[in-house]
BANUSE-905162 format. One record per residue: residue in one letter; x, y, z of N, C-alpha, C, O, CB in turn. Coordinates in steps of 0.001 Angstrom, whole numbers, padded with zeros to 6 digits, always signed. Last residue first. Glycine has a CB too. Layout:
<fizas>
AXYZXYZXYZXYZXYZ;...
</fizas>
This chain:
<fizas>
X-017617+021676+018866-017857+022709+018429-019346+022983+017434-019585+024099+016973-016657+022908+017860;X-017653+018840+019360-018260+019631+020409-018634+020936+019869-019711+021438+020190-017357+019793+021586;X-016218+017749+016870-017608+017613+017220-018637+018486+017871-019760+018833+017505-017611+016745+017855;X-013768+018810+017569-014448+019300+016377-016119+018887+016541-017048+019670+016342-013692+018576+014970;X-013683+017443+019823-013158+018533+020211-014305+019231+018722-015315+019920+018866-011135+018578+020294;X-013320+014598+018689-014006+015112+019658-014198+016719+020101-015127+016937+020879-013517+014467+020555;X-010833+014906+016589-012474+014703+016532-013149+014969+017252-013986+015761+016818-012965+013731+016444;X-008967+015367+018536-009089+016810+017878-010835+016324+017228-011817+017061+017319-007481+017269+016351;X-008713+012665+020152-009138+014363+020859-009416+015394+019850-010102+016345+020223-007807+015135+021786;X-008224+011342+018078-009433+011391+018384-009888+012497+019322-010972+013081+019350-009703+010241+018817;X-005674+011731+017304-006448+012311+016578-008373+012375+017277-009318+013124+017025-006110+011477+015165;X-004434+011363+019921-004215+012428+019860-005238+012897+018552-005651+014056+018513-002744+012575+019838;X-004753+008367+019859-005328+009187+021250-005353+010896+021074-006028+011637+021789-004171+008809+022696;X-003394+007597+017965-004856+007393+017832-005470+008385+018961-006514+009028+018852-005296+005732+018064;X-000540+008282+018693-000932+009304+017375-002777+008727+017275-003492+009408+016539+000345+008803+015449;X-000544+006999+020790-000479+008165+021002-000965+008797+019699-001733+009759+019701+000783+008496+021472;X-000456+004381+019561-001280+004516+020373-001803+006498+020734-002909+007025+020855-000555+003595+021549;X+001730+004473+017854+000460+004232+017196-000640+004907+018435-001470+005782+018189+000248+002390+016806;X+004019+004531+019791+003291+005956+018976+002282+005800+018243+001734+006824+017836+004106+006682+018005;X+003609+002026+021074+003482+003327+021770+003302+004689+020445+002450+005578+020433+005064+003500+022847;X+004103+000563+019138+002792+000498+019873+002761+001612+020855+001694+001974+021352+002579-000878+020611;X+006804+001114+018611+005746+001408+017320+004401+001259+018198+003515+002021+017809+005833+000102+015791;X+008549+000726+021066+007864+001859+020553+007244+001992+019417+007067+003166+019095+008521+002699+020518;X+007531-002227+021374+007042-001212+022100+007217+000052+021750+006254+000786+021974+007412-001293+023165;X+009096-003376+018893+007454-003045+018785+007019-002364+020269+005887-001888+020193+006428-004673+018490;X+011672-002653+019226+010938-001829+017902+009007-002145+018237+008035-001448+017945+011648-002823+015906;X+012335-004149+021359+012317-002975+021519+011249-002134+020087+010369-001277+020166+013943-002648+021664;X+011487-006695+020019+010972-006065+021375+010909-004677+021410+009872-004016+021471+011797-006417+022519;X+013677-006409+018223+012181-006794+018182+011401-006045+018833+010771-005047+018481+011882-008003+018634;X+016779-006365+017720+016089-006046+018718+014366-005733+018273+014074-004564+018019+016893-004854+019331;X+018211-006301+015240+017330-007542+015443+016723-006821+016987+015563-007231+016942+018361-009357+015533;X+020323-004568+015183+020288-005078+016404+019699-006309+016167+020214-007342+016595+019640-004278+017376;X+018854-002990+012930+020568-004145+012820+020627-004776+013809+021069-005899+013565+022215-003468+012814;X+016768-002292+014058+016632-003377+013151+018056-004150+012798+018307-005323+012521+015970-002794+011866;X+018321-000522+015956+017329-001188+016468+017013-002720+015302+017041-003893+015677+016027+000031+016627;X+019451+001057+014006+019886+000583+014782+019206-000251+015498+020034-001133+015731+020322+001255+015235;X+017073+002368+012695+017419+001445+011811+018777+000780+012971+019099-000322+012527+017848+002213+010085;X+013675+002464+013995+014996+003178+014111+016232+001809+013442+016173+000611+013722+015263+003726+016107;X+011002+002890+013276+011413+002015+012603+013296+002581+012490+013957+002922+011509+010348+001923+011185;X+009800+005079+014580+009084+003939+015147+010214+002891+014376+010314+001855+015035+007209+003807+014697;X+010127+007354+012823+010955+007161+014127+010652+005889+014704+011509+005585+015534+010688+008247+015204;X+009435+007589+010403+010280+006818+010428+010557+006445+011962+011122+005401+012286+011293+007332+009672;X+006170+008760+009274+006994+008704+009661+008034+007593+009863+007609+006496+009502+006656+009135+010270;X+003024+010695+008830+004059+009510+008088+005592+009601+008656+006184+010651+008406+004171+009793+006248;X-000290+011258+009718+000909+011878+009593+001757+010310+009486+001368+009206+009868+001283+013066+010982;X-003883+012113+008875-002527+011172+009398-001377+011727+009067-001324+012614+008215-002391+009725+008806;X-005482+013812+008019-005859+012295+007929-004422+011485+009218-004365+010577+010047-005668+011663+005733;X-005954+016793+009146-005150+016061+009213-005627+014681+009295-006117+014252+010340-004455+016448+010058;X-007596+018923+009517-007802+018882+008290-006686+017583+007951-006473+017288+006775-007603+020400+007593;X-007556+019513+012067-008791+018865+011738-008516+018472+010347-009266+017593+009922-010092+019764+011916;X-004773+019919+013714-005326+019997+013036-006891+019243+012396-006861+018020+012529-004468+020036+012682;X-003561+018181+015910-004621+019726+016352-005138+020097+015145-006172+020745+015312-003762+021282+017019;X-001847+016618+014722-002927+016165+015165-004020+017107+015881-005117+016744+016307-002518+015229+015912;X+000694+018725+014830+000068+018280+013192-001708+017626+013498-002651+017974+012788+001376+016573+012318;X+001176+018575+017559+001051+020038+016676+000234+019667+015181-000659+020327+014650+002888+020758+016259;X+001656+016020+018435+000561+016771+018719+000027+018077+017790-001108+018416+017458+000850+017172+019983;X+003835+015336+017087+003073+014940+016438+001509+015625+017005+000499+015738+016309+003357+013502+016428;X+006566+016111+017423+005571+017298+016867+004293+016670+016532+003565+017282+015751+006131+018091+015485;X+007722+013832+018898+007814+014926+019816+006601+015445+019048+005535+015378+019662+009290+015875+019952;X+007898+012111+016756+006968+011580+017960+006558+012934+018582+005381+013227+018791+007803+010496+019168;X+007784+014480+013775+008261+013300+014714+007681+013064+015591+006636+013713+015635+009319+013317+015238;X+007996+015177+010407+007672+014821+011431+007857+013768+012679+008030+012553+012578+007018+014842+011101;X+009787+014792+007948+010150+015484+009447+009385+015813+010364+009757+016631+011204+010688+016563+009425;X+007283+013934+006326+008672+014639+005960+009219+015303+007031+009100+016528+007020+008583+015663+004861;X+003903+013998+005986+005485+013730+006026+006463+014081+005563+006582+014539+004427+005791+012938+005822;X+000555+014256+006704+001999+015116+006455+003081+014314+006816+003177+013941+007985+002170+016499+007335;X-002382+014287+004647-001711+013787+005168+000029+013647+005353+000743+013120+004499-002259+013124+004913;X-005616+016040+004244-003744+015636+004561-003265+014913+005331-003553+014794+006521-002892+016548+005001;X-008264+017164+002705-007596+016932+003616-005993+015974+003308-005565+015445+002283-008633+016348+004456;X-010258+019602+000712-008924+018774+000825-008526+018134+002081-008420+019100+002837-007818+019599+000515;X-012093+021270+000758-012888+020089+000290-011570+019044+000123-011674+017945-000422-013882+020420-001275;X-011352+023628+001912-012383+022736+003027-012544+021223+002235-012976+020221+002805-014275+023628+003263;X-008995+025638+001316-009394+024284+000702-009927+023001+001557-009394+021925+001824-008200+023820+000014;X-008490+027674+002794-009218+027827+001937-009376+026718+001163-010034+026927+000145-008923+028762+001384;X-007502+026164+005136-008070+027158+005351-008667+027524+004011-009842+027780+004275-007249+028044+005972;X-005011+024853+004355-005778+024285+004449-006661+024820+004776-007423+023874+004974-005598+023577+004857;X-002456+026931+004600-002983+026403+002997-004343+025730+003347-005131+026053+002458-001811+025090+002109;X-002491+027113+007228-002491+028485+006468-003200+028003+004965-004152+028525+004385-000693+029211+006281;X-002163+024846+008159-003405+025178+008725-003331+026632+008120-004186+027402+008557-003553+024994+010440;X+000675+024347+006948-000662+023156+006861-001926+024078+006970-002704+024125+006017-000709+021834+008348;X+002076+026023+008556+001916+026155+006989+000710+025222+006613-000174+025664+005880+003357+025667+006122;X+001847+025176+011099+001551+026399+010838+000938+026416+009733-000255+026672+009574+002498+027183+010855;X+002933+022625+011069+001608+022337+011249+001353+023569+010757+000556+023489+009822+001041+021914+012611;X+006042+023580+008527+005320+022559+009765+003524+022890+009941+002906+023360+008986+006225+023023+011581;X+007256+024644+006529+006601+025382+007554+006186+024998+008886+006022+025640+009924+005650+025748+007091;X+008776+023017+005046+007463+023794+004200+007397+025004+005178+007466+026167+004778+005713+022801+004087;X+009726+021189+006616+010552+021820+005605+009724+023241+005489+010140+024341+005852+010673+020867+004105;X+007646+019147+007501+008273+020316+008321+008939+021572+007787+008823+022698+008271+009232+019787+009071;X+007419+018188+005145+006177+018936+005739+006506+019971+007211+005966+020954+007719+005009+017623+006174;X+008032+018548+001862+008512+017688+002960+007784+018700+003940+007575+019867+003608+010318+017393+003136;X+004241+017156+001495+006266+016917+001554+006771+017680+001292+006333+018111+000226+007132+016042+000758;X+001133+016182+002006+002025+017660+002261+003513+016728+002881+003796+016085+003892+001055+019105+003836;X-000723+014601+000101+000258+014600+000980+001089+015781+001220+001742+016215+000271+000972+013672+000674;X-004115+014553-000091-002874+014563-000703-002057+014605+000424-002505+014641+001570-002632+015651-001685;X-007716+013587-000576-006771+013392+000120-005109+013602-000401-004766+012728-001197-007108+012208+000492;X-008948+013531-002768-010053+014131-001823-008800+014058-000888-009072+014921-000053-011725+013219-001401;X-008708+014058-006539-008093+013749-005174-008615+014335-003902-008756+015557-003856-006766+014128-005201;X-009684+015171-008621-010844+013892-008030-010080+013269-006485-010523+012470-005660-010978+012195-009520;X-008686+017029-009800-008684+015856-010637-009396+014404-009930-009578+013256-010334-007108+015628-011007;X-008953+019189-008300-009754+019027-009796-009730+017708-010106-010700+017197-010667-009102+019814-011096;X-006894+018297-006463-008454+018308-006210-009249+018339-007560-010125+017508-007799-008896+019640-005314;X-004741+018711-007734-005364+017196-007411-006502+017456-007239-007320+016818-007902-004901+016347-006221;X-004609+021732-008379-004924+020589-009181-005190+019658-008874-006077+019198-009594-004320+020262-009796;X-005152+022592-005181-006117+022524-006015-006142+022297-007299-007229+022459-007853-006592+023317-005921;X-002179+021528-004643-003561+020919-003772-004617+021503-004528-005416+020572-004632-003748+021402-002022;X-000719+023156-006102-000598+021955-006298-002137+020923-005885-002802+020077-006484+000710+021683-005482;X-001349+025813-005264-001625+025749-006213-002147+024058-006432-003268+023655-006746-000571+026374-006887;X-000364+025212-002077-002224+025490-002432-002277+025049-003833-003007+024084-004059-002934+027396-002363;X+002261+022984-002152+001603+024354-002420+000366+024231-002396-000125+023141-002688+001898+024995-003620;X+003043+020647-001892+003882+021483-001642+003224+022715-001337+003559+023427-000390+004747+021536-002588;X+001978+016669-002388+002077+018304-002973+002837+019492-001865+003225+018937-000837+000262+018914-003250;X+001898+013784-003665+002494+014784-002680+002404+015984-003199+002723+016292-004348+003873+014575-002309;X-000995+011544-004345-000204+012719-004571+000569+013589-003443-000028+014032-002462-001059+013537-005179;X-001438+008483-003611-001577+009492-002930-000199+010860-003467+000970+011011-003111-001542+008822-001331;X-003261+006691-005275-002231+007042-005462-002775+008312-004680-003819+008950-004812-001649+006966-006864;X-004279+003078-006076-004982+004426-005635-003441+005125-005152-002544+004394-004733-006413+004220-004149;X-004155+002012-009467-003799+001953-008230-003828+003352-007336-003490+004456-007765-002541+001370-008300;X-005224+001523-012117-006203+001037-010493-005658+001218-009472-006187+000829-008431-006593-000436-010174;X-003920+002617-014009-003645+001426-013547-004075+000330-012797-003790-000861-012677-003032+001576-013217;X-005278+004905-014936-004813+003786-015978-004940+002525-014938-005806+001653-014996-003038+004038-016707;X-004520+006552-012337-005870+005985-013114-006274+005170-013542-007248+004527-013150-006190+006257-013832;X-001922+006091-012904-002048+006019-011884-003745+005332-012199-004095+004154-012269-001624+007380-011113;X-001552+008085-014795-001022+006214-015237-001532+005569-014004-001577+004341-014076+001065+005748-015400;X-002275+010394-013796-003002+009973-015159-002347+008623-015223-002959+007949-016053-002712+011010-016631;X-000007+010946-012090-001552+010932-011733-002528+010170-012569-003421+009450-012122-002067+012292-011758;X+001850+011243-013666+001793+010096-012642+000297+009770-012443-000348+008731-012584+002508+010508-011179;X+001256+014041-015058+001631+012365-015630+001444+011094-015035+001020+010084-015597+002951+012167-015816;X+000913+015658-012837-000458+015095-013872+000055+013834-014405-000519+012752-014278-000929+016192-015348;X+001810+015221-010123+002887+015048-011486+001922+014945-012058+001624+013753-011980+004044+013881-011790;X+003676+016789-007038+002465+016661-007798+002703+016293-009392+003600+016881-009996+001693+018018-007646;X+005821+014469-005080+005420+015261-005599+004111+015685-006712+003569+014706-007225+006285+015347-005797;X+006134+011799-004189+007162+012946-003076+006215+014609-003856+006052+015634-003193+009859+012844-003651;X+003463+009605-003952+004500+010089-004484+005099+011633-003869+004428+012399-003178+004113+010086-005882;X+002291+006459-003207+002734+007654-002580+003532+008505-003382+004625+007963-003548+003423+007374-001455;X+000067+003730-003597+001377+004442-003612+001390+006103-003249+000363+006756-003066+001948+004224-005079;X-001162+000554-003504-001541+001755-003016+000099+002761-003099+001129+002306-002602-002298+001445-001324;X-001241-001986-004243-002421-001431-004963-002343+000152-004360-003247+000944-004630-003993-002353-004583;X+000600-004622-005276+000408-003376-004849-000166-002403-004997+000227-001682-005914+000958-003036-004833;X+001080-006860-007123-000080-006924-006679-000172-005897-005396-000935-006223-004486-000375-008360-006424;X+003217-006880-008987+003540-007195-007590+001906-007379-006761+001818-008120-005782+004609-005790-006910;X+002225-005558-010937+002456-006943-011419+002847-007725-009692+002716-008916-009412+003989-006965-012837;X+002011-002718-010008+000991-003799-010622+000894-005448-010501+000009-006234-010165+001128-003629-011955;X+004401-002156-009894+003581-002360-008766+002700-003144-009084+002541-004230-008527+003039-001320-008223;X+005127-001782-012959+005634-002638-011922+004959-003373-010407+004984-004529-009983+006597-001872-011598;X+003389+000471-013374+003142-000849-013854+003709-001969-013315+003080-003014-013155+003423-000912-015015;X+004369+002418-011471+003595+001865-011341+002942+000655-011718+002236-000068-011015+003294+002424-011399;X+006884+002763-012574+006558+001987-011491+005530+001629-011272+005420+000484-010835+006802+002348-010597;X+006218+004091-015331+006645+002398-015501+006884+001987-013895+007111+000783-013778+008382+002081-016599;X+005438+006382-014340+004593+005464-014398+005258+004459-014603+004847+003558-013871+003678+005611-015170;X+007707+007041-011359+007643+007417-013098+006490+006373-012774+006339+005724-011739+009218+007013-014553;X+007290+007788-008510+007685+008985-009100+007628+008829-010855+007548+009788-011622+009217+009328-008490;X+007136+007187-005077+006906+007006-006568+006938+007874-007490+006496+008971-007149+005908+006585-006803;X+007703+006957-002610+008611+007744-003256+008347+007234-005094+009167+007026-005988+010302+007395-002480;X+006136+003896-001432+006422+005308-001319+007655+006105-002152+008695+005447-002166+006655+005460+000078;X+003787+001683-001593+005089+002237-002220+005199+003736-002137+004478+004573-002681+005195+001843-003723;X+002048-000231+001046+002034+000939+000100+003420+001526-000340+004194+001851+000561+001252+002055+000750;X+000590-003053+001788+001903-002446+001724+001641-001193+000740+001005-001344-000304+003093-003542+001169;X-001253-004230+004777-001254-003635+003517-000122-002861+002934+000203-001892+003621-002234-002885+003510;X+000197-007116+006744-000053-005799+006448-000686-004970+004798-000300-005470+003741+001271-005368+006807;X+000585-009891+006481-001055-009176+006635-001194-007999+006506-002284-007503+006222-001753-009271+007859;X+002296-011023+003336+002663-010428+004773+001041-009585+005158+000454-008859+004356+004322-009105+004639;X+002826-011595+000843+002117-012606+001984+001896-011919+003032+001068-012433+003785+002908-013839+002480;X+004647-009902-000116+003467-010141-000557+002310-010829+000391+001131-010494+000513+003730-010855-001632;X+007332-009519+001186+006286-009120+001806+004672-009011+001258+003750-008395+001794+006732-008034+002147;X+008911-009655-001234+009170-010566+000423+007824-010298+000963+007219-011351+001162+010590-009847+001747;X+007960-007871-002683+007696-009203-003193+008041-009916-002220+007483-011013-002190+008326-009622-004385;X+009024-005792-001629+007850-005304-001519+007586-006793-002068+006425-006976-001702+007387-003829-002253;X+011930-006184-001009+011117-005859+000069+009713-006090-000600+009076-006820+000160+011395-004351+000668;X+012739-005898-003618+012838-007312-003072+011869-007247-001985+011000-008117-001921+014335-007779-002555;X+012312-003041-004119+011423-004034-004812+011286-005666-004588+010427-006454-004984+011781-003886-006094;X+014095-002527-002543+013043-002127-002217+012218-002687-002887+011167-002940-002299+012940-001030-002204;X+016732-002727-003870+016568-003672-002904+014643-003280-002262+014173-004082-001455+018090-003397-001606;X+017103+000214-004708+017119-001128-005152+016340-002473-004684+015424-003028-005290+018263-001361-005037;X+015466+002646-003159+016763+001698-003030+016159+000680-004347+015001+000542-004740+017022+000759-001141;X+013176+004001-002794+014599+004660-002943+015647+003572-002912+016779+003896-002554+014924+005740-001738;X+010762+003726-002849+011486+002802-003924+012557+003765-003843+012851+004367-004876+010758+002462-005562;X+009419+002779+000852+009840+003489-000071+010603+002872-001251+011113+001764-001085+010488+004346+000510;X+006700+000964+002019+007775+001244+001615+008645+002209+001058+007789+002604+000267+007778+000737+001223;X+004579+001764+004673+005425+002572+003395+006486+001920+003218+007380+002067+004052+005901+004086+003585;X+001708-000711+005665+002982-000173+006438+003572+000811+004631+003008+000515+003577+004396-002006+007308;X-000564-001256+007978-000100-000200+007065+001197+000022+007107+001845+000609+007973-000681+000980+007261;X-001504-002287+010557-002384-002531+009374-001905-002512+008107-002319-003232+007199-003335-001700+009329;X-000410-002429+013654-000375-001491+012516-000965-002360+011774-001032-003463+012316+000945-000895+011967;X-000068-003668+016058-001473-003191+015911-001396-002100+015068-001963-001033+015302-002171-002811+017198;X+002285-004468+016906+002310-003619+017633+000699-002860+017217+000273-001848+017773+003722-002870+017463;X+002094-006972+014925+001549-007253+016377+001400-006232+017361+000774-006432+018402+002344-008150+017019;X+002688-005673+012820+001064-006019+012474+001073-006348+014451+000138-005963+015154+000600-007907+010896;X+005588-005128+013420+004159-004192+013368+002790-004741+013226+001822-004075+013593+004181-003286+012212;X+006458-007891+013374+006397-007147+015109+005448-006081+014804+004526-005892+015598+008085-006331+015887;X+005854-008485+010755+005367-009340+011661+005270-008475+013216+004297-008439+013970+006373-010683+011628;X+007974-006659+009246+006226-006214+009200+005533-006744+010249+004706-006044+010834+005350-006762+007889;X+010333-007449+010524+009607-005903+010804+008313-005916+010517+007481-005365+011238+010151-004684+009948;X+010233-010062+009792+010358-010247+011028+009733-008638+011598+009012-008462+012580+011987-010730+011372;X+010260-009834+006850+009168-010706+007496+009027-010335+008666+007860-010154+009017+009359-012093+007538;X+013158-007850+006561+011315-007565+006327+010351-008433+006927+009497-007851+007595+010809-007710+004778;X+015462-008173+007065+014535-008055+008127+013242-007866+007975+012369-007740+008834+014834-007208+008826;X+016207-009100+004380+016456-009967+005626+015437-009854+006832+014817-010742+007416+017841-009605+006179;X+015990-006512+003028+015108-007640+002519+015347-008610+003868+014268-008821+004421+015652-008378+000843;X+015952-003390+004384+016490-004399+004666+015731-005651+004311+014852-006000+005099+016792-004282+005856;X+015604+000325+004016+014791-001040+003816+016287-002298+003601+017294-002129+002913+013496-000860+002033;X+015087+003120+004806+016282+002020+004535+016078+000313+005126+016299-000413+006096+017720+002699+005381;X+012681+003654+004931+012909+004136+003802+014615+003281+003705+015145+002946+002646+012706+005981+003805;X+009369+003220+005675+010418+002233+005629+011456+002614+004613+011360+002108+003495+009857+000872+005321;X+007109+004864+007475+007683+004919+006555+009040+004121+006709+009758+004296+007694+007697+006161+006259;X+003984+004046+009135+005115+003913+009061+005937+004134+007835+005450+003505+006895+005209+002945+009472;X+001477+006370+010035+002154+005692+008726+003548+005426+008567+004311+006228+008028+001924+006452+007623;X-001386+006935+011891+000295+006821+012214+000834+006073+010956+000481+004894+010966+000735+005826+013774;X-003816+006091+012340-003721+007657+011819-001824+008007+011710-001251+009078+011506-004701+008926+013295;X-005183+004193+011667-004099+003792+011816-003811+005280+011473-003583+005590+010304-003589+002518+011078;X-008110+003543+011237-007632+003095+012434-006263+003128+012856-005852+002542+013857-007968+001984+012519;X-008032+005085+009048-008944+005567+009665-008556+004863+011123-008676+005558+012132-010334+005308+008961;X-006649+004556+006423-005715+005041+007634-006598+005435+008930-006034+006047+009836-004795+006431+007157;X-008405+003974+004652-007479+003165+004676-006635+003349+006130-006110+002435+006766-006721+003378+003406;X-010277+006308+004712-010622+004990+005312-009601+004201+005177-009914+003224+005858-011751+004338+004784;X-008344+008002+003881-008972+008354+005240-009741+006813+005641-009708+006335+006774-010214+009849+005073;X-008326+007541+001118-007037+007159+001996-007359+007575+003328-006380+007459+004065-005621+007883+001534;X-010167+006899-001228-010440+007331-000026-009090+007279+001192-009406+006770+002268-011667+006466+000331;X-010075+007703-004773-009671+006775-003569-009823+007307-002306-009526+008501-002311-008302+006365-003610;X-012236+009126-006765-011747+009273-005377-011226+008394-004058-011646+008340-002902-012573+009785-005007;X-010688+008190-009932-011740+007727-008907-010922+008732-007411-009746+008951-007123-011775+005515-008736;X-009747+011402-011640-009633+010220-010922-010781+009770-010065-011628+010511-009566-008546+010329-010156;X-010976+012924-014256-010832+012738-012984-010737+011610-012395-011607+010758-012576-011573+013222-012495;X-009123+015122-017162-009876+013744-016983-009644+013656-014891-008671+014085-014271-008759+012066-018238;X-009701+018491-018501-008882+017066-017682-009692+015942-017254-010902+016010-017041-008159+017455-016239;
</fizas>
């Protein structure tokens, strides 16, 4: 089995342990939303490929100061299209060796989704140091991650799917966690109302909370 280059998502998310996931995209709102997130301290934004206009959003944000991550990537042809747009980071909802091989060939940094220890082991054997746990809450929450991570010390995780501002502390208590992803800081109602000030306030507070929680866990780990 071929081995991918060990793209380090922990470096990408080192200063941003909270990845905003934009699913209900709006092309018209994209430039202002990206600007708002950047002003709130974000450097990375995930745009999911769940809608046709997601591609227009990625193209619209090509000159944004944010690093763009394409989410919900499922097919190799999507990777080829991302390559043409200059998007170099992608996330898949599940484990797919064919997609992993295509990502290796295209040079796109894939964060593969997993939901079981076996899938995490397969990803690790192909060279992945980080994987995405999805759907994190439905699988059993932080207790599930703690259980499957114990025998896999070589793998760290990004948890997405049902993670909320209220449950972040549970996730960040785990040293195996690199980051969490969520969409609560991008509420549809505020985007439709173009209430950028409220979005910035919410996004900034969420990011600061995530940083503090992550730093607390790192400090405790070093102390031990």
